C-alpha positions in Angstrom: 0.0 0.0 0.0 2.8 2.4 0.9 4.4 1.8 -2.5 1.2 2.7 -4.3 0.9 5.9 -2.2 4.4 6.8 -3.1 3.7 6.1 -6.8 0.6 8.3 -6.8 2.5 11.1 -5.0 5.3 10.9 -7.5 2.8 10.9 -10.4 1.0 14.0 -9.0 4.4 15.7 -8.5 5.4 14.9 -12.1 2.1 16.2 -13.5 2.4 19.4 -11.4 5.9 20.0 -12.7 4.8 19.3 -16.2 2.0 21.9 -16.0 4.3 24.5 -14.4 6.9 23.9 -17.1 4.5 25.0 -19.8 5.7 28.1 -21.5 3.6 31.1 -22.6 4.9 33.2 -25.5 4.5 36.8 -26.6 5.9 37.0 -30.1 6.3 40.1 -32.2 7.2 39.4 -35.9 9.3 42.1 -37.6 9.6 42.0 -41.4 8.4 43.1 -44.8 5.6 42.1 -47.2 6.4 38.4 -46.8 5.8 38.6 -43.1 2.8 40.9 -43.6 1.2 38.2 -45.8 1.0 40.3 -49.0 -1.1 38.8 -51.8 -2.7 36.2 -49.6 -6.4 36.1 -49.8 -6.9 36.2 -46.1 -3.7 37.4 -44.4 -5.3 37.6 -41.0 -5.6 33.9 -41.0 -2.9 32.9 -43.6 0.1 35.2 -43.0 3.2 33.4 -41.8 3.2 34.9 -38.3 -0.4 33.7 -37.7 0.4 30.2 -38.9 3.6 30.2 -36.8 1.7 31.0 -33.7 -0.7 28.1 -34.4 2.2 25.7 -35.0 3.9 26.8 -31.8 0.7 26.4 -29.8 0.6 22.7 -30.9 4.0 21.9 -29.6 4.8 20.1 -26.3 5.8 22.6 -23.6 3.9 25.5 -25.1 0.6 26.4 -23.4 -0.2 29.8 -25.0 1.1 31.9 -27.9 0.2 35.5 -28.4 1.4 37.3 -31.6 1.7 40.7 -33.2 2.4 40.9 -36.9 4.6 43.9 -37.6 5.4 43.0 -41.1 5.4 46.1 -43.3 5.4 45.9 -47.1 8.4 47.3 -48.9 10.4 48.1 -45.7 14.1 47.7 -45.0 16.3 47.6 -41.9 16.6 51.4 -42.6 12.9 51.9 -42.1 13.0 50.0 -38.8 15.9 52.0 -37.3 15.0 53.8 -34.1 16.2 57.1 -35.5 13.5 56.9 -38.3 10.8 57.2 -35.6 8.4 55.5 -38.0 8.1 51.7 -37.7 10.4 51.1 -34.7 8.0 52.7 -32.2 5.2 50.4 -33.6 7.3 47.4 -32.8 7.9 48.6 -29.3 4.3 49.4 -28.8 3.3 45.9 -30.0 5.5 44.1 -27.5 4.5 46.4 -24.7 0.8 45.7 -25.4 1.4 42.0 -25.5 3.2 42.1 -22.2 0.4 44.2 -20.6 -2.3 41.8 -21.8 -0.3 38.6 -21.1 2.1 39.1 -18.2 4.6 36.4 -17.4 4.9 35.1 -20.9 8.3 34.8 -22.6 8.8 37.9 -24.9 10.4 37.1 -28.3 11.1 39.1 -31.4 11.1 37.1 -34.6 12.9 39.1 -37.3 13.2 38.5 -41.0 14.5 41.5 -42.8 16.8 41.9 -45.8 14.7 41.3 -49.0 14.1 45.0 -49.7 17.6 45.9 -48.4 19.0 43.8 -51.2 17.2 45.7 -53.9 19.2 47.7 -56.4 16.8 50.6 -56.5 13.5 52.1 -55.1 13.6 50.9 -51.5 14.7 53.0 -48.5 18.5 52.8 -48.3 18.9 50.4 -51.2 21.2 48.9 -52.0 22.2 48.1 -48.4 25.6 46.5 -48.2 26.2 43.5 -46.0 28.2 45.4 -43.4 25.6 48.1 -43.2 22.9 45.5 -42.9 24.8 44.1 -39.9 25.0 47.5 -38.3 21.3 48.3 -38.9 20.2 45.0 -37.4 22.5 45.5 -34.4 21.1 49.0 -33.8 17.5 47.7 -33.9 18.3 44.8 -31.5 20.3 46.9 -29.1 17.5 49.4 -28.7 14.9 46.7 -28.3 17.1 45.0 -25.7 17.3 48.2 -23.7 13.5 48.5 -23.6 12.9 44.7 -23.2 15.9 43.3 -21.3 14.4 39.9 -20.9 13.3 39.4 -24.5 14.7 36.8 -26.8 15.6 37.5 -30.5 15.4 35.0 -33.3 16.9 36.1 -36.6 15.8 34.3 -39.8 17.5 34.2 -43.1 15.5 36.3 -45.6 14.2 33.8 -48.2 15.1 33.3 -51.8 13.4 35.2 -54.7 13.8 34.6 -58.4 16.7 36.4 -60.0 14.4 38.3 -62.4 12.4 39.9 -59.6 11.6 43.4 -60.7 8.4 45.1 -59.5 8.3 48.6 -58.2 11.9 48.0 -57.0 14.6 46.4 -59.0 16.2 43.3 -57.5 17.4 40.9 -60.3 20.4 38.6 -59.9 22.6 41.2 -58.3 20.0 41.7 -55.6 19.8 38.0 -54.9 23.5 37.8 -54.6 23.5 40.7 -52.2 20.7 39.0 -50.2 22.8 35.9 -49.7 25.7 38.0 -48.6 23.7 39.0 -45.5 23.6 35.4 -44.2 27.1 35.2 -42.6 26.5 38.6 -41.1 23.4 37.2 -39.3 25.7 34.5 -37.8 28.2 37.2 -36.8 25.4 39.0 -35.0 24.5 35.8 -33.1 28.1 35.2 -32.3 28.5 38.8 -31.0 25.6 38.6 -28.7 26.6 35.1 -27.5 29.7 36.8 -26.0 27.8 39.8 -24.7 24.6 38.2 -23.4 24.5 34.5 -24.0 21.1 32.9 -24.5 19.4 36.1 -25.8 19.9 36.1 -29.6 19.5 33.0 -31.8 20.0 32.2 -35.4 16.6 31.3 -36.6 15.6 29.6 -39.8 18.3 28.9 -42.4 16.5 26.3 -44.5 13.5 28.0 -46.0 15.6 29.9 -48.6 16.8 26.7 -50.3 13.4 25.1 -49.9 11.7 27.9 -51.8 14.3 27.9 -54.5 13.4 24.3 -55.1 9.6 24.7 -54.6 9.0 28.2 -56.0 6.6 27.0 -58.7 4.2 25.5 -56.2 4.8 27.7 -53.1 5.6 31.2 -54.4 3.1 33.3 -56.3 3.9 34.1 -59.9 3.8 37.9 -60.4 4.2 39.9 -63.6 7.2 42.2 -63.5 9.4 44.4 -65.8 11.6 41.4 -66.4 8.9 38.7 -66.9 7.1 36.5 -64.4 8.9 36.5 -61.1 8.6 34.7 -57.7 8.9 36.5 -54.4 5.8 36.1 -52.1 4.6 32.8 -50.7 1.2 31.6 -51.6 -1.1 30.0 -49.0 0.8 26.8 -49.1 4.2 28.6 -49.0 3.1 30.7 -46.1 2.3 27.5 -44.2 5.7 26.1 -45.0 7.5 29.2 -44.0 5.6 29.3 -40.7 6.8 25.7 -40.0 10.4 26.7 -40.6 10.0 29.8 -38.4 8.1 27.8 -35.8 10.8 25.1 -35.5 13.5 27.8 -35.1 11.6 29.7 -32.5 10.6 26.5 -30.6 14.3 25.4 -30.5 15.3 28.8 -29.1 12.6 29.0 -26.4 13.1 25.4 -25.2 16.8 25.7 -25.0 16.5 28.0 -22.0 
């Protein structure tokens, strides 16, 4: 009888520990039109941040996910710099609002910027060199860290686009080459913060760009541009795939703590 009592007590303790270990998340997504969900029929339900939140909410150890989609079409790291006083305050307000509504949750910024930075013309600051991209990202993160010292940051590779992409802005093959030059600088950022404040800044998704290069005909939307049909924005299926890539990276970061 004593063994059964001990077993039941241990079982209750394990259940209690399991419940207490459940994490709640407040996630602000920072990005451009891809994050925003441009060209999707119902972005409020289909945009990558929305689908990422749903994916995370279905994972073991996550009990609640609250999100704010701060993706802004056509924007670059320059647009999100604190000094611009345009989009950066909106990012801060979004996190502050989530924290007020959902206290006690893990605060996390999911950032995918770089597509519009890589353009040759017509976007703010374009073309943004890889060293300048690093500096801009660092300024954004540093300022957010100062306001939200306990927040986590997950930095995703900006995804592939076709080398003939040319809509209002001109990207083309040189833009795509510039885009890929940002990738090692994201790793440098993570390495820098690992020395300064370990466990705060994580390299996020690195796999989606190769995935979309292979699956662009089925998961990116064909768009008419000045250099023919180009592929840049995920369709509904592509948004779901991107959300899964983001979700896995965010989940890994959150559960590593």
